[in-house]
TORFITI-663957 format. One record per residue (C-alpha): x, y, z; residue in three letters. Coordinates in steps of 0.05 Angstrom, whole numbers, plus 32768, in hexadecimal, padded with zeros to 4 digits. Layout:
<rs>
XYZALA
...
</rs>
This chain:
<rs>
7A607BDC7B0FMET
7A937BEF7AD9ASN
7A947C387AC6TYR
7AB77C277A84VAL
7AB87BEC7A54GLU
7AE47BE57A16PHE
7AC47BCD79D6PHE
7AE47B8879DCGLU
7ABF7B7D7A1EGLN
7A787B897A05ILE
7A467B6F79D0GLY
7A017B7A79B4LYS
79E07B5E79F3GLU
79FF7B967A1DASP
79D07BCE7A08ILE
79BB7BDA7A51PRO
7A057BE77A61ILE
7A217C067A22ALA
79E47C2179FEGLY
79D27C0D79B7GLY
7A0D7C2E7995LYS
7A417C1679C6GLY
7A267BCE79C8ALA
7A267BC8797DASN
7A6C7BE57976LEU
7A837BB079A7GLY
7A5E7B7A7980GLU
7A7E7B90793FLEU
7AC37B93795ETHR
7ABD7B4C7979ASN
7AA27B347936ALA
7AE27B4A7914GLY
7AC37B8578F0ILE
7AF37BC078E7PRO
7ADD7BF1791EVAL
7B087C2A793APRO
7B1C7C197982PRO
7AF97C3779BEGLY
7AD47C2E79FFPHE
7A907C3C7A1EVAL
7A807C647A5CILE
7A477C397A75THR
7A007C4D7A81SER
7A097C3E7ACBGLU
7A3E7C747ACDTHR
7A0B7CA67AB5TYR
79DA7C8F7AEALEU
7A107C947B1FLYS
7A1F7CDA7B08PHE
79D87CF67B0CILE
79CA7CD37B4FTHR
7A0C7CE17B71LYS
7A087D2B7B5FTHR
79BF7D2E7B72GLY
79A57D4B7B30ILE
79777D117B20VAL
793E7D2F7B49ASP
79447D727B27GLU
79417D507AE2ILE
79027D287AF4ASN
78E17D677B10LYS
78ED7D8D7ACFMET
78CF7D547AA6LEU
78917D4E7AD1GLU
78527D677AADGLY
78787D7B7A6ELEU
784C7D847A30ASP
78787D6679FAILE
784B7D8279C2ASN
785A7DC979D9ASN
789A7DD379B2THR
78B27E1179D7SER
78A67DF27A1CGLU
78C77DB17A07LEU
79057DD579EDGLN
790C7E007A2CGLN
79087DC47A5BVAL
793B7DA07A30ALA
796C7DDB7A33GLU
79647DE17A7FASP
79737D977A8BILE
79AF7D977A5CLYS
79CD7DD47A7EGLU
79C57DB37AC1LEU
79EB7D757AAAILE
7A237D997A85THR
7A317DC87AC0THR
7A347D907AF4THR
7A797D757B04GLU
7A877D2B7AFAILE
7A997D0A7B3CPRO
7AE37CFB7B45ASP
7ADE7CAE7B45ASP
7AB97CAF7B03ILE
7AE97CE17AE4GLN
7B257CB67AF8ARG
7B0B7C787AD4VAL
7AFB7C9F7A94ILE
7B417CBE7A95ILE
7B617C7A7A9CGLU
7B397C5E7A62ALA
7B4B7C987A34TYR
7B947C927A46ASN
7B917C477A37ALA
7B737C5679F3LEU
7BAC7C8879E5CYS
7BDF7C5379F7VAL
7BBD7C1F79CAASN
7BBF7C4D798DVAL
7C047C6979A0GLU
7BEE7CB279A4LEU
7BF47CE479DDASP
7BAE7D0079D4ASP
7B857CD479A5VAL
7B4F7CF9797EVAL
7B0C7CD9798EVAL
7AC27CDD7980ALA
7A977CE379BFVAL
7A557CC379AEARG
7A147CBC79D5SER
79F87C7679DASER
79B37C7179FBALA
799D7C307A1ATHR
795B7C3279F2ALA
79807C4579B3GLU
79867C197975ASP
79577BE4798FLEU
79377BB6795BPRO
78F37BD67965ASP
79077C1E7972ALA
79357C517952SER
79517C8C7977PHE
79787CA17939ALA
799A7CE47943GLY
79797CF47986GLN
79B87CF779AFGLN
79F87D1B799DGLU
7A3C7D097981THR
7A7A7D357988TYR
7AB37D2B7958LEU
7AFE7D3A7958ASN
7B047D3E79A4ILE
7B4B7D3C79BFSER
7B657D3F7A06GLY
7B457D267A46ILE
7B267D697A5BASP
7B007D6E7A19ASP
7AEC7D247A1FVAL
7ACE7D2E7A64LEU
7AA97D6D7A4ETYR
7A8B7D4A7A11ASN
7A787D0D7A3BVAL
7A4B7D3C7A64ARG
7A2F7D597A23LYS
7A1D7D137A0CCYS
79FB7D047A4ETRP
79D57D467A47ALA
79BF7D337A00SER
79937CFD7A1FLEU
79657D387A2CPHE
79657D5879E7GLU
791E7D6F79D7ALA
79187D3B79A0ARG
792E7D0379CFALA
78FD7D177A05ILE
78C57D1B79D0PHE
78D67CD679B2TYR
78D87CB379F5ARG
78957CD17A0AALA
78757CC079C7GLU
788D7C7879CBASN
787E7C6D7A15ASP
78C77C677A2BPHE
78CF7C7A7A75ASP
79017CB37A79HIS
791E7C977AB9SER
792A7C537A98GLN
79507C6D7A5CVAL
79987C767A6FLEU
79D27C8B7A44ILE
7A187C6F7A38ALA
7A4F7C957A14VAL
7A7D7C7979DEVAL
7AC47C9479DBVAL
7AE27C7C799AGLN
7B1F7C8C7970GLN
7B0C7CBA7937MET
7B0E7CA378F0VAL
7B237CDF78C8ASN
7AF77CCB788ESER
7B067CE07848GLU
7AC17CC67837LYS
7A897CAB7862ALA
7A407C987862GLY
7A0A7C677872VAL
79FB7C20785BMET
79BA7BF97863PHE
79C37BAF7857THR
797D7BAC7837VAL
79527BE27818ASP
79347C057856PRO
78F57C1A7830SER
78E37BD77810THR
790D7BA17832GLY
79287B8C77EDALA
796B7B6877EDGLU
79907BA677D6GLU
79C57BC977FFMET
79B97C147800LEU
79FB7C397807ILE
7A027C85780CGLU
7A457CA9780DGLY
7A617CEF780EALA
7AA47D107818TRP
7ABF7D1C785EGLY
7AA07D05789FLEU
7A5D7CE078A1GLY
7A397D1978C5GLU
7A247D377883GLY
7A017CF8786BVAL
79DF7CE678ADVAL
79C77D2D78BBSER
79B07D3A7874GLY
79DE7D76786BTHR
79F77D597829VAL
79D47D3177F2THR
7A037CF577ECPRO
7A117CC577B4ASP
79E07C8A77B6THR
79F17C4377A3CYS
79C17C0877A0ARG
79E57BC577A2TYR
79C07B86778CASP
79D37B5177BFLYS
79B47B187798ILE
79DA7B257757ASN
7A167B43777BASP
7A197B827751GLU
7A0E7BCD7754VAL
79C67BD9773FLYS
79CB7C24773BSER
79FA7C5C7750TYR
79E37CA47752LYS
7A167CDB7757ILE
79FA7D18777BASN
7A197D5D7783THR
7A3B7D5F77C8LYS
7A3D7DA877DCLYS
7A597DA47822THR
7A817D75784DMET
7A967D6D7896PHE
7AE07D6878A4THR
7B157D7678D9LYS
7B317DBC78DAASP
7B7C7DB278D5PRO
7B8A7DF07901GLU
7B577DEB7939THR
7B487DA07936GLY
7AFE7DAE7938ALA
7ACA7D8F790ATHR
7AB57DC278D6VAL
7A857DC4789BGLN
7AA77DDC785CVAL
7A977DE17812GLU
7AAA7DA477E9VAL
7AE37DB277B8PRO
7AC77DBF7772GLU
7AE87D827754GLU
7AC77D557787LEU
7A807D707787LYS
7A687D45774EASP
7A9C7D0F7753LYS
7A897CC77764LYS
7A977CBA77ADVAL
7A967C6E77B1LEU
7ACC7C4A7789GLU
7AC67C007778ASP
7AF67BEF77B0SER
7ACB7C1577E2ASP
7A8C7BF077CBLEU
7AAF7BAD77CEGLU
7AC37BB97816GLN
7A807BD6782ALEU
7A557B9F780BTHR
7A817B697829THR
7A7C7B88786ELEU
7A317B937865GLY
7A277B497857ARG
7A527B357892ARG
7A2E7B6378C1ILE
79E87B4D78ACGLN
79FD7B0478B0LYS
7A1B7B0E78F5HIS
79DD7B317911TYR
79AD7B0578EAGLY
79857B4478D8ALA
79867B7F78A7PRO
79B27BB778C2MET
79BB7C0278BDASP
7A047C1478C1THR
7A327C5078BEGLU
7A787C4E789FTRP
7AB57C777890GLY
7AF17C6F7862VAL
7B377C847877GLU
7B737C75784BASN
7B4A7C467820GLY
7B327C1B785ALYS
7AE97C17786FVAL
7AD97C1B78B9TYR
7A947C0C78D6MET
7A7E7C427907LEU
7A397C29791AGLN
7A067BF2790FALA
79BE7BEB7924ARG
79827BC3790DPRO
79577BE378D8ILE
79187BF678FETHR
78E87C0778C5THR
78E07BC5789FLEU
78A57BAB78C7ASP
787D7BE978B5ASP
78847BE3786AILE
78407BE37849SER
783D7BC27804ASP
77FE7BE877F3VAL
78177C2D7806ASP
785A7C2077E5ASP
783A7C1377A3ASP
78107C5377A3ILE
78307C857774SER
781A7CBB7745LEU
780D7CAC76FCASP
77F87CED76DAASP
782F7D0C76B2SER
78067D4B76A8GLU
780B7D5D76F2ARG
783B7D957703VAL
787B7D7F7723ILE
78957DB67752LEU
78D67D947766THR
78F67D507768ARG
79277D2E7797GLY
79357CE977B3LEU
78FE7CB877C6GLY
79107CB27810ALA
78D07C96782FSER
78997C787803PRO
78517C8F77FFGLY
78267CC477DEVAL
78087CFB7808VAL
77ED7D427801SER
77F27D7D7831GLY
78007DC6783DTHR
78477DDF7835VAL
78687DF97874LYS
78B07E107868VAL
78DB7E0A78A7ILE
791B7E3378A6LYS
79257E3778F2ASP
79147E0A792CLEU
78EA7E43794AASP
78B87E387911GLU
78A87DEF7921LEU
78677E027945ASP
78487E167902LYS
78487DCD78ECILE
78017DB378F6LEU
77E57D6E78EBASP
77E57D5E78A1GLY
78177D93788AASP
78537D85785DILE
78937D987882LEU
78C47DB87851VAL
790A7DC8786ATHR
79527DCA7855THR
795F7D8C787EMET
793D7D6E78BBTHR
79607D6978FETHR
794F7D3D7939PRO
79317D7B795AASP
78FB7D7A7925MET
78E07D367936VAL
78A37D50795EPRO
788F7D7A7921ALA
789E7D4078F1MET
786E7D16791ALYS
78367D47790AARG
78477D4E78C0ALA
78287D287886ASN
78697D267860GLY
78B07D42785CILE
78D67D657824VAL
791E7D7B782CTHR
79527DA17804ASP
798C7D757818GLU
79977D2E782FGLY
79957CE87811GLY
796A7CAC781CVAL
798E7C9A785DTHR
798F7CDF787CCYS
796B7CF278BCHIS
792C7D097897ALA
79287CC77871ALA
79337C9A78ADILE
79017CBD78DAILE
78CE7CC378A2SER
78D17C797895ARG
78CA7C6B78DFGLU
788E7C9A78E4LEU
78707C7C78A5GLY
786B7CBE7880ILE
78827CCE7839PRO
78C37CF47830CYS
78E77D1377F5VAL
792F7D267805SER
79677D4977E0GLY
793D7D7677B3THR
79707DAE77B7GLY
793A7DE377B1GLU
78FA7DD177D7ALA
78FF7E0A780ATHR
79027E3D77D1THR
78D27E21779DVAL
789B7E0777CBLEU
78707E4177E3LYS
78577E47782AGLU
780F7E2D7833ASN
780C7E1177ECALA
77EC7DCD77E3THR
781A7D9777C8ILE
781C7D4C77BETHR
785C7D2577CAILE
786F7CE177AFASP
78A17CC577E0GLY
78B37C8A77B4LYS
78C57CAF7775LYS
78DF7CED7799GLY
78AE7D1D7777LEU
78877D5A7791VAL
78487D6D776ATYR
781B7DAA776AGLU
77D67D9D7787GLY
77B17D6B77B2ASP
77A07D277794PHE
77C07CF277C1ALA
777E7CD277D6LYS
77687CCD778EGLU
77A87CA9777BGLU
77A67C7C77B8ALA
77617C6277A3ASN
77747C55775BTHR
77B47C30776DGLN
779B7C0677A7GLU
777C7BCF777CVAL
77BC7BC37755ALA
77E67BC27795ALA
77B77B9177B6THR
77BC7B647779GLN
78077B64777DGLN
78067B5077C7VAL
77D67B1877B7ALA
78047AFE7780ALA
783D7AF277B2ALA
786B7AD3777DPRO
78A27AA1778CLEU
78E67AC07796ILE
79177AAC775FTHR
795F7AC17750VAL
794C7AC77707THR
791C7B0176FEASP
78DA7AF076DEVAL
78C07B2B76B8LYS
78837B37768BVAL
78797B4E7643ASN
78497B887639VAL
782E7B9675F3SER
77F67BC67605MET
77FF7BFB763BALA
77B77BF37652ASP
77C87BAB7667ALA
77FD7BC37699ALA
77D17BB876D7GLN
77C47B7076C4ARG
780E7B6476B6ALA
78217B8476F8TYR
77F07B58771EALA
781A7B1B770ATHR
78507B30773BGLY
78837B347702ALA
78C87B507713ASP
78C17B8676DDGLY
78B17B8D7694VAL
78E37B6B7666GLY
78C27B867627LEU
78947BC2761ELEU
78817BC675D5ARG
78767C0C75B8THR
78547BF57578GLU
780D7BF57595HIS
78167C3B75B2MET
78267C56756DMET
77F57C2B7546LEU
77BC7C417573GLU
77C57C89755ATHR
77AE7C737515GLY
77E77C9B74F7THR
782D7C8674E2VAL
785F7CA47513PRO
78877CCB74E0TYR
78487CF174CALYS
78487D12750FPHE
78907D287503ILE
78847D3F74BBASP
78497D6A74D1GLU
786E7D8B750BGLY
78457D64753FARG
787F7D417562GLU
78647D5775A6ASP
78257D2F7599GLU
784D7CF0758ALEU
78787CFB75C8VAL
78397D0375F2LYS
781B7CC275D6VAL
785A7C9D75EALEU
785F7CBE762EVAL
78177CAD763EASP
781F7C657627GLY
78627C577648ILE
784B7C7A7688LEU
78127C487691LYS
78457C117697VAL
78817C3076BBVAL
78557C4F76F0ASP
78317C0F7702VAL
78727BE87704PHE
789D7C1E7726TYR
78D37C137740PRO
78D87BD1771ALYS
78FC7BD976D8THR
78D77BDF7696VAL
78FE7BD27656TRP
78DF7BFC761ETYR
78ED7BE175D8ARG
78F17C1875A3THR
78C67C137565LEU
78C97BD1753FASP
788C7BCF7511ALA
78937BB174CBPRO
787D7BDE7492THR
783E7BB57483ASP
78227BC774C8GLU
78267C1274B7PHE
78057C0E7473LYS
77BE7C12748ETHR
77CC7C5074B8LEU
77C37C9874A4GLU
78017CA9747DGLY
780F7C607470GLY
78077C687426GLU
78507C7D7424ASN
78687C3C7442GLU
78947C137413PRO
787E7BD073F6ASP
78AA7B997412GLU
78AA7B5073FCALA
78BA7B3A7443ASN
78AF7B727476PRO
78CB7B4674AEMET
790F7B4A748CLEU
79067B927477GLY
79047BDA748FTRP
78F57BD174D9ARG
79147BD8751EGLY
79557BFF7526ILE
79607C0074DBARG
79237C2C74D0ARG
792F7C57750EGLU
79767C6874F7ILE
795A7C7C74B3ASP
79217CA374D4GLN
79437CBD7514PRO
790B7CED7524ALA
78DF7CB3753BILE
79157C987569LEU
79237CDE7582LYS
78D97CE67595ALA
78DC7CA475BBGLU
791A7CBB75E1PHE
78F87CFE75F0LYS
78BD7CD9760FALA
78EC7CAF763AILE
79147CED764FLYS
78D37D107665LYS
78BF7CD4768FLEU
79057CCF76ADHIS
79017D1876C1GLU
78BF7D0976E4GLU
78E07CD57710GLY
78D67C9676E7TYR
791C7C7B76ECTHR
79067C3476DFASN
79087C377692ILE
793A7C127667GLY
79417C1B761CVAL
79447BDD75F0MET
79577BE375A6LEU
793B7BAF7575PRO
795A7B89753BLEU
79A27BA17541LEU
79D77B7E7517HIS
7A137BAD751DLYS
7A2F7BD77556PRO
7A2B7C17752DGLU
79DF7C147535GLU
79E67C147581LEU
7A177C4E757EARG
79E97C777551GLN
79AD7C6B757FALA
79D47C8475BBLYS
79E77CC37595GLU
799E7CD07586ILE
798D7CC675D0ALA
79C37CF775E4ARG
79A97D2A75B2SER
79697D3175DBVAL
798E7D32761EGLY
79847CE87631LEU
79C67CCA7647GLU
79CC7C7F763APRO
79E37C557675HIS
79DC7C9076A4LYS
79947CA8769CASP
797A7C667681VAL
79957C207678ASP
79A47C13762FPHE
799B7BCE7611GLY
798C7BA975D1MET
79657B6F75B6MET
798E7B3375A0VAL
79637B1A7567GLU
79927B16752CTHR
79C87AE17526PRO
79F87B197516ALA
79ED7B3B7559SER
79F47AF8757EALA
7A347AE5755BILE
7A587B287566ILE
7A387B3975A9ILE
7A7C7B4B75C5GLU
7A807B867594ASP
7A3D7BA175AEPHE
7A567B9875F6ILE
7A937BC075E5GLU
7A677BF775C9GLU
7A437BFA760DGLY
7A077BD17625LEU
79E17BCC7666ASP
79B67B917651PHE
79A17B647617VAL
79607B3F760CSER
79557B0675DCPHE
791D7B0F75A9GLY
79187AC5759ATHR
78E07ACC7567ASN
790D7AF27536ASP
794D7AD0754CLEU
792E7A8C753BTHR
79127AA074F8GLN
79537AC274E2TYR
797F7A8874FATHR
79547A5274D9LEU
79417A7C749BALA
78F77A7274ABLEU
78BF7AA574A4ASP
789C7A9E74E6ARG
785B7AB674C7ASN
785C7A82748FASN
78317A46749FGLU
78547A1C746ALEU
78947A197493VAL
78777A2274D9ALA
788679D974EALYS
78D079E774E6HIS
78CE7A237514TYR
78EB7A15755ATHR
79117A40758BGLU
792F7A0075A7ALA
795979F57568HIS
79A179E8757DPRO
79BA7A237553ALA
798C7A547576VAL
799D7A3975BBILE
79E87A3C75ABLYS
79E27A857597LEU
79BC7A9675D7ILE
79EC7A717605LYS
7A277A9475E4ASN
7A097AD875F0VAL
79F87AC87639ILE
7A3F7AB17646LYS
7A607AEE7628LYS
7A2F7B1F7648CYS
7A397B00768DLYS
7A847B077685ALA
7A7A7B517674ALA
7A467B5F76AAGLY
7A0E7B6B7678VAL
79C87B54768ETHR
79A77B207663THR
795C7B137659SER
792B7AF57628ILE
78EA7B157612CYS
78D87AEB75D4GLY
78A27AB675D2GLN
78D47A8275EAALA
78D37AA5762EGLY
788F7A867639SER
78A47A407626LYS
78BA7A137660PRO
78EB79E87637GLU
79117A277622ILE
790E7A487666VAL
79317A0D7687GLU
796B7A127655ILE
79707A5E7660LEU
79727A5A76ACVAL
79A77A2476AAGLU
79CF7A50767BALA
79CD7A8976AEGLY
799C7ABA768FILE
798B7AF476BFASP
79417AFC76AFSER
79087ADE7687ILE
78CF7B08766DSER
78907AE1765FALA
784A7AF07647ASN
781A7B06767ETHR
77F57AC47681ASP
78377A9D7687ALA
785A7AC476BEVAL
78437A9876F8ASP
78537A5876D3THR
78977A7076BDILE
78A97A887703ARG
78987A447720ARG
78C17A2276EALEU
78FC7A5176F7VAL
78F97A427741ALA
78F979F87733LYS
793479FD7704VAL
795C7A287735GLU
794E79F5776CLYS
796579BD773DLYS
79A679E3772EILE
79B479EE7778MET
79A779A57789LEU
79D5798D7752GLU
7A0B79BD7769ALA
7A0379A477B1ALA
7A09795B779ALYS
7A49796B7775LYS
7A65798C77B2THR
7A53795077DELEU
7A73792177ABASN
7AB2794B77AAGLY
7AAC795D7761GLU
</rs>
């Protein structure tokens, strides 16, 4: 038996020897992943320690007959066992081997007393079907052999933390069969650190979820700080979203004492972006390598020192098999309900319960079955109470913090990082939490919502669409048709028309404004948009601002003031009218802002009929005037439906664009000088005209070079002959009519396969 093994000597199959953490650090080291050097004090060493000193019988006796659901009894037994272990001397032969290994590590890094992390590594930890996240202890910034030996005993003792005893009993792990190894590893004095999941841990989507904060990673893992959150689209190889959160505290090394301390983040860093492009490039590259090496999605921890990323841990993601498509698509859709607080959607699901605010571990006994546990942040000691709770709400923490990980494993909803839950949520009040959107509502209505959403979710599962690189979205003209559109399995909504929402009021929109009834117009828009964005959440919905020709308004109340136009299709419509009547556009932006504040972050704004960049700039100014920040709060895009916008697309890109979408109906009629509603020239109307195709290809090429997403939402998006051309040109998404989504997806899959086969043939032929 070896008391000690260096990382180079072990791999992922050595969990019985090195524990989950140690085995995976060895695996990463041998795979060429940057890992700080270190060694493992094996699990057999721990077993030798408790048997040679004779304390094993005392430990077993204390565990016999323990009621793990009695919190106070559990904690007392845990404290007694830990004290027994930490006060028992390590036998000389074991001490000698640990001292030699530490000295060898010092020699390897050319330091007299290397600063190390002493980390527990249980043999049942980080298994593919079990997660012991945070149950054992880690001690940072340890220097000198005496402190190393003392902290090794503390790690051994942490095998009997109350939360660890509880978890083993709940999951039928035999206490005597779960041993513990200890990792001794050179410290990375991280300037920034965090967690990276190589797929979305809540949905399994091919998106890396990366969280980062200043200082050591302890703040992110524990939930002490609400970190920045980045979602990275692995398929399109791009950052999908990056949310900067306020980082209030950080863990760092005290320069005087050498101890790890929690300090306030400097003011200039609190709201500063943590992850630079170079950090994300290193992290995503390492994430891909690690997942490929293991052949499975992984949960990792990382730190950055002097600009270099080091991997500090890797383990399989243990929650993916428990993802329920039905539960995940249950969310709340009533904008009139009172939102008490909002945070991050950390574990999906909708649930109601009674608020129990926990400010001290001594209060855990008051959590009864079905309660909502509300706390500043959860700790591993809270797991027994979390097991009884219906849901979790925290002040601090991100979507990879302890509360989030454990909630997902337990299958209960969690909202983290609210910043205020413990003060605004009142003890014994009844609340409903939406763990997908990160919202906390007043009242109890989870069951009601579950019943109304179940049919739509089941339809989506039944659709089971083909997976394509090119997104296939759906056009929605009437909000009431959202459920049917969603049932197609579309990847989002590429066009949500607002015209029907306004026309259904029977009143021209500016009449609401003129009569001081703007709030009514905003409510009409909120209610209509909500029906779509809620059903499709979190899939993106692109809302096109008003684009109704004047003749469509003439029959409405107030329409008598509409001008007479010889050709309304070429007249006062789209962005032209909304710049002239900014109050209408302002009302639309107010509606979107309200929905964004209620957690609907899946809305994009699409401006119609632009032909000069000044129009885009003016629309953004109107959005900012109501507190809606383009590109930050919502993606901002435009329709490409005039030849002018297609020809000078680079000028619009320079002005700032997140996406463009081709309105081929108008683009075709304006390019060919044909009235699309005139039956006398209908035979000449075709989106496949070389001039139209040339304009589209030019826009796609320039947008791809600039990182701007391209799509199509015009009628041509439902025509197979056009779709094939677009996919080959590299368009990012195609939005089709509801009845064409399935057909278009199959066609897209076929074209993509054809492109891959042709590329493979060229490679084989050496072209």
